[in-house]
C-alpha positions in Angstrom: 0.1 0.0 0.0 1.3 3.5 -1.0 1.9 6.1 1.7 -0.1 9.2 2.5 2.3 12.0 3.7 1.1 15.7 4.6 3.5 18.6 4.8 1.9 21.4 7.0 3.6 24.9 6.6 2.3 27.9 8.8 2.1 30.8 6.4 4.3 33.7 7.2 4.5 32.3 10.7 6.3 35.0 12.8 4.5 37.8 11.1 1.1 36.0 11.3 1.5 35.5 15.0 2.5 39.2 15.5 -0.5 40.4 13.4 -2.9 38.1 15.5 -1.6 39.2 18.9 -1.7 43.0 17.9 -4.8 43.5 15.8 -3.6 47.2 14.8 -0.9 45.4 12.3 -3.5 43.6 10.2 -3.9 44.8 6.8 -0.7 46.8 6.6 2.8 45.9 5.7 4.5 44.0 8.6 8.1 42.7 8.9 9.6 40.7 11.8 13.3 41.8 12.0 16.2 40.6 14.1 18.3 43.1 16.0 20.2 45.6 13.9 22.6 46.3 16.9 23.8 42.6 16.8 24.0 42.5 13.1 20.9 40.2 12.8 19.2 43.3 11.2 17.3 41.2 8.4 13.8 40.3 7.7 13.0 37.1 9.5 9.3 37.1 8.1 6.9 39.4 6.4 3.2 39.3 5.8 1.6 39.5 2.5 1.0 43.4 2.3 4.6 43.5 2.8 5.4 40.8 0.2 3.3 42.9 -2.4 5.9 45.6 -2.1 8.7 43.1 -2.9 10.1 42.8 0.6 12.0 39.5 1.0 13.0 37.1 4.0 16.6 37.6 4.3 17.3 41.1 3.1 18.6 43.9 5.4 16.0 46.0 7.2 17.0 49.2 5.4 16.5 47.5 2.0 13.0 46.4 3.0 12.2 50.0 4.1 13.4 51.3 0.9 11.0 49.2 -0.9 8.2 49.8 1.5 8.4 53.1 3.3 5.3 52.4 5.4 6.7 49.1 6.5 6.0 48.5 10.3 9.0 46.6 11.9 8.4 44.6 14.9 11.0 42.5 16.9 10.6 38.8 17.3 8.6 37.3 20.3 10.3 33.7 20.2 8.2 32.4 23.1 5.0 33.1 21.4 6.2 31.5 18.3 7.1 28.3 20.3 3.9 28.3 22.0 1.9 28.4 18.8 4.1 25.9 17.3 3.4 23.4 20.1 -0.5 24.3 19.7 -0.4 23.3 16.0 1.6 20.1 16.6 -1.2 19.3 19.2 -3.9 19.5 16.5 -1.8 17.4 14.1 -1.4 14.8 16.7 -5.2 14.3 16.7 -5.0 12.8 13.4 -1.6 10.8 13.6 1.2 10.1 15.9 3.7 10.2 13.1 4.5 14.2 13.3 8.0 15.2 12.5 8.9 18.8 12.8 10.9 20.6 10.3 11.7 23.9 12.0 9.2 25.8 14.2 6.6 26.2 11.5 6.5 23.1 9.4 5.7 19.5 10.1 5.4 16.3 8.1 2.5 13.8 9.0 2.2 10.3 7.8 -1.4 9.6 7.8 -1.3 6.2 6.2 -4.1 4.1 7.4 -6.1 6.9 8.9 -8.6 7.1 5.9 -11.1 4.9 7.6 -11.3 7.2 10.6 -11.0 10.7 9.0 -11.5 10.2 5.2 -9.3 10.6 2.1 -6.0 12.3 2.5 -7.0 15.6 0.8 -10.0 15.7 3.2 -7.8 15.1 6.2 -5.6 18.0 4.9 -8.5 20.3 4.7 -10.0 19.4 8.0 -6.4 20.2 9.7 -6.2 23.3 7.7 -9.6 24.7 8.9 -9.0 23.3 12.5 -5.8 25.5 12.7 -7.4 28.5 11.3 -10.5 28.2 13.9 -8.5 27.4 16.9 -5.5 29.4 16.5 -6.4 32.1 14.1 -3.4 31.2 11.8 -3.4 29.8 8.2 -1.5 26.9 6.9 -0.6 25.4 3.6 -0.7 21.6 3.2 1.0 19.6 0.7 -0.5 15.9 0.1 1.7 13.3 -1.6 3.2 9.9 -1.3 6.6 10.9 -0.1 8.1 13.7 2.1 9.7 15.6 -0.7 6.6 16.0 -3.0 4.7 16.8 0.2 7.0 19.6 1.0 7.0 20.9 -2.5 3.2 20.7 -2.5 2.8 23.0 0.6 5.0 25.6 -1.1 3.1 25.6 -4.6 -0.1 27.4 -3.4 -0.2 29.8 -0.3 -1.8 30.9 1.8 -4.4 28.7 3.4 -4.5 26.0 0.7 -4.3 22.3 0.1 -2.2 20.9 -3.0 -2.0 17.2 -3.9 0.9 15.8 -5.9 -0.2 12.3 -6.8 2.0 9.2 -7.9 0.1 9.2 -11.1 0.4 12.9 -12.0 3.6 14.2 -10.3 5.6 14.5 -13.6 2.9 16.7 -15.2 2.8 18.8 -12.1 6.3 19.5 -11.1 8.7 18.8 -13.8 8.3 22.1 -15.3 9.2 23.6 -12.0 12.6 25.2 -11.2 15.2 22.7 -9.8 15.5 25.1 -6.8 12.1 24.4 -5.7 13.1 21.0 -4.7 14.1 20.4 -1.1 18.0 19.9 -1.0 18.8 22.3 -3.9 20.2 25.4 -2.4 22.0 28.3 -4.1 25.4 26.7 -4.5 23.9 23.3 -5.7 21.6 25.4 -8.1 24.6 26.9 -9.5 26.3 23.5 -10.0 23.1 22.1 -11.8 22.8 25.2 -14.0 26.3 24.7 -15.1 25.4 21.2 -16.4 22.4 22.7 -18.1 19.9 21.4 -15.4 17.2 24.3 -14.5 14.1 22.2 -14.0 13.1 19.2 -11.8 12.4 17.3 -15.1 15.8 17.9 -16.3 17.3 16.8 -13.0 15.1 13.7 -13.1 16.3 12.8 -16.7 20.0 13.6 -15.9 22.5 10.8 -15.7 23.0 10.1 -11.9 26.6 9.2 -12.4 27.1 12.7 -13.7 25.3 14.1 -10.5 27.6 12.0 -8.3 30.6 13.4 -10.0 29.6 16.9 -9.5 27.7 16.7 -6.1 29.0 13.6 -4.5 26.2 11.3 -2.7 23.9 14.4 -2.6 23.7 14.3 -6.3 22.3 10.6 -6.3 19.8 11.9 -3.4 18.6 14.7 -5.6 18.1 12.5 -8.7 16.0 9.9 -6.5 13.9 12.9 -4.9 13.1 14.3 -8.6 12.1 10.7 -9.7 9.6 10.4 -6.8 11.9 7.7 -5.2 12.1 9.3 -1.7 11.6 6.7 0.9 12.5 8.5 4.1 10.2 8.0 6.8 8.2 10.5 9.0 9.6 10.2 12.7 7.0 9.4 15.4 6.3 12.4 17.5 8.9 13.0 20.4 11.1 10.7 18.4 14.7 12.1 18.2 16.3 11.8 14.6 19.7 10.2 14.4 22.5 12.7 15.0 24.7 12.8 12.2 26.6 16.1 12.8 26.7 18.8 15.7 27.3 22.4 14.9 27.0 26.0 15.9 27.1 29.0 14.0 26.8 32.9 14.4 26.7 36.1 12.6 29.1 38.5 14.4 28.2 42.1 15.4 30.8 43.3 13.4 32.9 41.9 10.4 36.0 39.9 11.1 39.0 41.2 9.4 41.8 39.0 10.4 42.8 35.7 12.0 43.0 37.3 15.5 39.1 38.1 15.2 38.2 34.6 13.9 39.9 32.6 16.5 37.9 33.6 19.7 34.8 33.3 17.6 35.6 29.7 16.7 36.5 28.8 20.3 33.3 30.4 21.6 31.3 28.2 19.1 33.1 25.0 20.0 32.3 25.4 23.8 28.7 24.3 23.0 29.6 21.7 20.3 32.0 20.0 22.8 29.4 20.0 25.3 26.8 18.5 23.1 29.0 15.8 22.0 29.7 14.8 25.6 26.1 14.9 26.4 25.2 12.6 23.6 28.3 10.4 24.6 29.8 10.7 21.0 32.9 11.5 19.5 33.7 13.6 16.3 36.1 12.2 13.5 35.7 15.3 11.3 35.4 19.2 11.5 33.5 21.2 8.9 33.5 25.1 8.7 31.0 27.2 6.8 32.4 30.7 6.1 30.2 33.6 4.7 31.9 36.7 3.6 30.6 40.3 3.7 29.0 39.8 0.2 27.1 37.0 1.7 29.2 34.4 -0.4 29.4 31.0 1.5 32.2 28.7 1.3 32.7 25.2 3.2 35.7 22.9 4.0 36.2 19.8 5.9 39.2 18.3 7.8 39.5 15.0 9.7 40.5 14.4 13.3 43.2 12.1 13.7 41.8 11.0 17.2 38.1 11.2 17.6 37.2 14.0 20.1 34.9 16.0 22.2 37.2 18.5 23.2 36.4 22.2 22.3 40.0 23.1 22.1 40.8 20.3 19.7 37.8 21.1 17.6 38.6 24.7 17.7 42.4 24.2 16.8 41.4 22.1 13.7 38.6 24.5 12.6 41.1 27.3 12.9 43.9 25.6 11.2 41.5 24.8 8.2 40.3 28.3 8.1 43.7 29.7 7.9 44.9 27.4 5.2 41.8 27.9 3.0 40.5 31.4 3.4 42.3 34.2 1.6 40.9 37.4 3.0 39.6 38.8 -0.2 36.7 40.1 2.1 35.8 40.4 5.7 33.9 37.5 7.2 30.3 38.1 8.3 29.4 34.7 9.8 31.0 31.4 10.8 29.7 28.0 11.7 31.6 25.0 13.0 30.3 21.5 12.6 31.5 18.2 13.8 30.8 15.3 11.5 31.6 11.4 11.3 30.2 10.8 14.9 30.7 7.6 16.7 30.0 6.4 20.3 32.5 7.2 22.9 33.5 3.5 23.4 33.9 2.8 19.6 37.4 1.5 18.7 39.5 3.6 16.5 43.3 3.4 15.1 45.5 5.9 16.3 48.2 7.3 14.1 51.9 6.5 15.0 52.6 9.9 16.6 49.2 10.6 18.0 49.3 11.3 21.8 46.6 9.2 23.1 47.2 9.8 26.6 47.0 13.9 26.1 43.8 13.0 24.2 42.3 11.1 27.2 43.3 13.8 29.5 41.5 16.5 27.5 38.3 14.4 27.3 38.2 14.1 31.2 39.0 17.8 31.4 35.9 18.4 29.2 33.7 16.4 31.6 35.0 18.1 34.7 34.3 21.6 33.1 30.8 20.7 32.3 30.3 19.6 35.9 31.6 22.8 37.1 29.3 24.9 34.5 26.2 23.1 35.5 26.8 23.9 39.1 27.9 27.3 38.9 26.8 28.7 35.6 28.1 28.7 31.9 30.5 31.4 32.4 32.2 30.0 35.7 35.0 28.5 33.5 36.3 30.3 30.4 39.2 30.3 28.3 41.1 33.6 29.0 40.6 35.0 25.7 36.9 34.5 26.0 36.9 36.9 28.9 37.5 39.9 26.6 34.3 41.4 25.1 33.3 39.2 22.1 31.9 39.9 18.7 29.7 36.9 19.3 26.0 37.8 19.9 24.4 36.2 23.0 22.6 33.3 21.0 23.7 31.3 18.0 22.0 28.8 16.1 22.2 25.0 16.4 22.3 23.1 13.2 19.6 20.3 12.7 18.7 18.2 9.9 15.3 16.4 9.4 15.0 12.7 9.7 16.0 10.9 6.5 17.4 13.6 4.8 21.3 13.8 3.5 23.4 15.7 5.7 
């Protein structure tokens, strides 16, 4: 029996919550924006009146105001967004226990087998859409399909407050003419690679030679070919189920551009404090480090390096990330943001083969030191033990983002 998957996407979520909480905002252009002082002065969300002026998510506040002089800018209220996200998931859980969040405002639902209780998949999607609107005052778009990728694509096709079905028998007619960038997993850099191979639509991606895609994009190329051909078999996680951890990372946009190696080192070291702590909490060690660097022109680059001894040490991870940065980044432009991510994770007790000159005893001492520091910080606070260089006022804002991938998607 085929699967029935829904993807529920709350329309303009942050802005919609703000307009619902403050009725004076309804009907006028509104943008929810991050702190300008902390260099997060970008549009996080906008409502449809603002979108009509060309305001785009991710652009600077000043750019949005140039397009729309009457734009009302409001600060985000994350506690409210979390609350309404939980409310929406409670509604979804009335129909199935297979509810997998994808960010705060999106969820996949596997409703296979629920037809006897609630009706056909499209009817279930419509009931959910109407229930969210009635109980929460918010609208959602719902994609209905036979896999997660096409369900997600369906929810993007018609907004707001709509249901779109992409069936197994007609998906080629409905989506093969769409841009390849509409497919989950095709970001800006991947899109450029595909365009260089004369692949601009989902249909052209589906018809491409998978061996060519692998040569250009690695294993992600094969995954995208499978997605375009409707061969995604990734399952929807059960509500409350944690997806397998494939990587742990933290990133930040600094309050000012980093202009030299001396600016970069404390930022990397600050980020790896949380990375190391998360690894130890999960009782896992990392064998590789990836850095993502975005310059002042918002161009992103990514590089990866192995660790000779798997580690949870913030200092070891930071040193590897910094050495990689110094070897690869040429300082053509200042750096606006950095992410450090650990990959190739394995349980703490997993066997490994150290190199001939690796100091295993030193590595073990660093691991034990990390656990000791965690204990002190749990008892006396996060800032009770810090590297000396991190006691100097930092360009890292108070919060930085954790990197999470949905279940079954390539990392």
